[in-house]
Steps between C-alpha positions, in 0.01 A plus 500: 500500500274808455134431580285498193243789483138417416414561143123407497218664676164356564237780487126556529379772259264742671266574220386174327160323510439212733561226246849637416607563864788266567875513567702620191875450449711793387870561443665728756722759331866521610444834659237357736652170600674613804212704642167352386319314776161333546243767598640760253277649227622504140391604163511252216380422136199272490286343227552499115527875493745515788290753677662625819359369812552516876590176686585384851809274531431182694826310457853540362672184381780378288411333171716337241311581185352855487538553129114505439417731790412860467700736709364720785507867396590651834418514866245759595624791710215450749660659804457270800266274317590136562279200598670277761451116500190528720318743266598300192360188662193693579459586133494135408265424794253762373535366147397151615241594752316791319565407132670828417814579316831572673479850357161546680655378817802738470283801435297414803810503715689811391381863500417648160787746497769241587552329156586767258726338243237477225172687438216336307336718237242427231487583131217458242611218269213458257145634451228369741289278285300303755224677680581545870317678785511876519762499777742291294454720199574813712828336622596405149426854371717652773794264420461574128516875569830456689656270242738681262764407248775496766565146632471603867172691460185377672350523841603335822298251690505726818344797290231275368413372844490859617263595218271185495543351841636160613266303277685622198727188532204283384436724199869508404499111516217497246671746267832302528326183420356655183851637423342846462768631734844377608682541832856629483760583761739779546740609775361716777748752622299634790621368839264388770697688766433853623754770575502835674743791465702582823687824538810572716737797527794492257839443671679745278496870575219682326315834523196503719159534319356850506129427417267486798355150414840365393654625828209330699560175319875521543455561878260210534748255326785640704308448832374146416813381324291375204141541374297315247304670223180400675597651830620829343176523288290437811672801671554743220257403225608438143872538498647291207618809320694667791644158587621445148664845495669440837645169377630664185676772705670239724303592808321171540568147377228260395487121510222248423396282785279193477176521700238249592150587410278415799127495553418837661150446630589250782453659839696328780285422800624562857658182624396338829689242704307211340429337830343150447230329702566149632299362203697696252828409654404134471438534136819694451691228681348230290589672175847581617559131578413426141754766384769351717470150337676619189258303284223622283173518716157660467268634770150646511442786737120491550348766731176689534481852356690742729701228676836659419631273218711798376671519840596135476623554134721788615647292795582217255655731251726639788616148559576441141693825452701427817599163339627681187209394287272711268121505482218539249161629619212475253167682527211423272427858366690817426261685725642301796865561411538863626375424853711183523812676363428801743487258793812307419695801384449646846689210638758415223542829311682482159547125544139469350450487128167516313390320186152538347352611173404839634864617493649661202741296281796694645383446859458122444839476334676688785323300774603185319860622484499591874423140585744366252772706653411400852376847612154366574435168683125517522272516195130590535264494214228327298518177309792594279711569803549127548774529234695747714879440435579457871781262592495270799117495544392395848129580494225559251171634640162500318261732687128426435622184325151399382473793248453425132730785403796284582421309187591647164254492220766575235786296377678373711183394682678442837376502849738693735456219748648249269798721415541567870525118559756466226717781642467386858615152382809645329587726790399264784262775618161517675176581321256678736145525388277749703125544513190522705329313227742252346421326176346168546806335326744669741298415816463142382876473461538642856253256641674213316845610637658612169502856646575583862184665641541803732172643636418841658151465642461846671519854396806711596431697809149500651290563187234237448387376159227713342134404554344432156135535404359316197238740374218335300423728204206296369173682495674835566538796264594277205701679241414844628819526712799278562515607865267336746351652818731313738816610328365865470430500869840380590662751267305778669618386845861504390465855356354617833781342694781628270597144404605385160326234262597289214263387233585224250322498158569224258505694177607849382289736288146612565274219355611156389301488172217658305214297359180573306186406709295459182711262284758382762806618292814570715753751375816305441857568388554442124849353571415288814219271612417719797247774589614854512528675842356843549759750645400845624726805430357718771236495771218329313149555655341151515153653515543609133525152367448563129757388241543857375586615859739223545662572163589857621683362807661178396605228253460131445840328542651149458721401783687246285606684186434865593234561233274793576176634352245764587171395653248453213172697516306178434549128471721421195293187437135601519516881527322511840596760750450257789869445577555401860843513683545217731752418779720708722868602500722719707376816327139428585575430867713819517202695349264354754721573790538864387122541489431326835792644690588833333727590803707181465850511342516204259791351321465255204777249425475319164685482165319821389621715787858350552628523139738791564837433652496493886115552505440184698764574765374863527138393551596237764721745688215750499263241648768399760534862607124518564424728207214276376217320688412227252734300269326311232644296219561175321738232621758775562338564839466136615840381620824612668383836631525586868303815601457545874178712478312259265225342697250411234529301177220449252476251224241642255433170315655186630340281228676627196778235496315205655359342188791551255564197268813408695560244770681763704202738510423413861857522611553843335170639646594373848846649483385835369234544761718382790777741389285806471331424830844483656563871412264607786593533867869484463558780748365550853138514393293198428413428141182374326407396140181512300473241213220554264375193328195349318625150628531536879475118539809430285749299707798693353364834605396378841850362565668826352290707731627285797856506350513127561755385240530154651140407453504649147807297415343173628190555283709592191751220528222242521337644194826505296584144608162365387516700164874456445619853486831643625682401720393150393582568131667757280310703237627588160321773279555478127382822330477526125447850360472667163355793322290290255243252628535257206872481543459454874250212451729335242803518734289380785413178302865451423591546864227254618633233269863556602413494875316171455787361292762593767293345776491162305881484461711254697696788652201697644215248536569456876475879567184537721273754336125592467426737216211754497421692185541660268265773602482881482705701753286699748586802298480345153614818306758732658681773306379357171639160585266192521595254761425132563626275785583157626526438874710193605491337839837326539823474697794740445769246415789479259322295241198737501719794444687323219167418332377862532825639365479262202136620443621864521776452242270302260230767523739789427634326196162387370303831520782729397421773754145575386348346812675488834498228770592584857559245770441599861589261780271553806355834381378761749147471363312279252 
């Protein structure tokens, strides 16, 4: 008897709100019943208007009564796009753990250019009657301009994001909620793949070309056998016209060949033999033993800065590749990706793929396909690389595992470590966490035996740890200069010796804020609850400290929303001309160094100097070659770099992060200072560090100067145990945001009542929980959105997640999209 084909598909629709995100049943048309499979993407009608939507198939079943089911429209021609069982399970894992929709999870996993079946576009549907902020009105006006009589007129979501930035999604949500615009879909013909023309000689007899350029092209193709358009253009300049003519005359034949777009800026380093010390070999052997068990395991590779953790990582990767396994290596920031890729590419060549947000959409798509096709077996990248479509995973590495950048602050709000644990469980792989300053939670798990602890106590080679000096800035030159006498003296010594120095400055810009010394008014952003930072355009002379002089050379900027304004000639509040500019950023330190050491070659690394493509890599390579004496910058300069001639590190202000309103403030400060100190003395010359502070007796700074992580951990774990902070509990952050304060307060009262109601129910009354709030977020207003918060101390368990999911669904249905609720489990900061 012929086996019955499935006629019902269970699908998750990618573009529905959280309260409507569930499995839907659809009829499978006859034409798709033999080929449709779980993991395929389909288009289908949804809702009363049967608007076409994109969905992911989760199951295909046989069902007796399908008379009331709507039918799928078609399977999307999405090339190689297909989510296997592991990745579909990961979608549901993210939905449960991070309170996102399956659509949000899918979009986090796949590159933007991969899913091209339907394109979202927006049309004006009715006049805008309710008053919205200026940004929303501008978005509506642009949509209205693009809306014509034709049904497919409008403007795409991609184009709106290009015009108004990533935050346009929030503005579109508000306009959709008011039904001022509507979202439609149309087929997108453009393919995500790239092709290049390749030319060969025609086999049939033909007259030889007579023109000089055409003959040179003909000879080149004849000699090489075949040449691409790019190769011919590089040799002969623009040659599309002669090539077209030669093809028409039958002298050359042309075919399209698919190409992979690769990141071009990565410079491969010269590989060495990767010889391991006895201590490193012991760590490698320990990790290899875990890999050989064939069970999911986790290890923490803890070693002092410069101990050669990367060498151990490379050796373990060799073991995994030899066993036929694939590997994911995560780094915390894009800035560290090129040097990591350069190192591993030297050993593994084209088997390395790269994934991070700095790549173009085409490059991300092609790297993703290279892994899907088995051409690459190692993926290196930032947080999103944890979703790399590698089969048969054997090892996932998180370098600098303590970094907050591994936690997403947008939906889905996942931590790469949690996703790594899930994938290691499914693949029976090993999770390897690496750091000189592990997170307190990870080190606690290692001490408790949950993770296997591998320790590197000594620096690789003969280099000792840098000697650190805590420089007391009290009673010195006050606000006159950010650079103390001790640090200046050490910089001068390095310049005389021809040795390099690194300076870490906590903030970019010139001054942190401007205030009136008469009335106390601080110049703030009209869209955010934050002071404006003064940025200089050129070499501003600090001796000419008037507002008028500053206005000629700079602007006041908001680092959150991008708002900019000129420096006012007087205080906007009282009219006084007594404006004082306070605090120091990278620009001020650069200006001071240029005045004090005019002969020094200085490089500045911050968001202002690395905005252009490849600028970061170019500057670092210049410093590596010895083309600069001093490298100064923000956190970009603090971790992962290995410069043999750097013998001095300076921390301009070690106090800036100590007293943040966050229980991790001490941990973050210790990690940052320890990491930046570790950049010194990594070659043959000894290193030293100068840490400027107004709190030299602070235990965190003292232990960071000694690079004594064990003592810091013992202090910190005692404090957290006493106050019940992670790892002794889990934290949940509930954030309620809206553009109108009255609506926000009303929604907050409703939420407060619902939360109390849920906690009293029989189902959830046993969930352990301490609730703090509601209270204003540290940044109460950001991008014209007011924000209030609850902080929950609890335990991440199934009943808690069910309660929070119910709260999220109820809130979305009750407030109709005017006010938003986000739920963040174990946020990176409070």
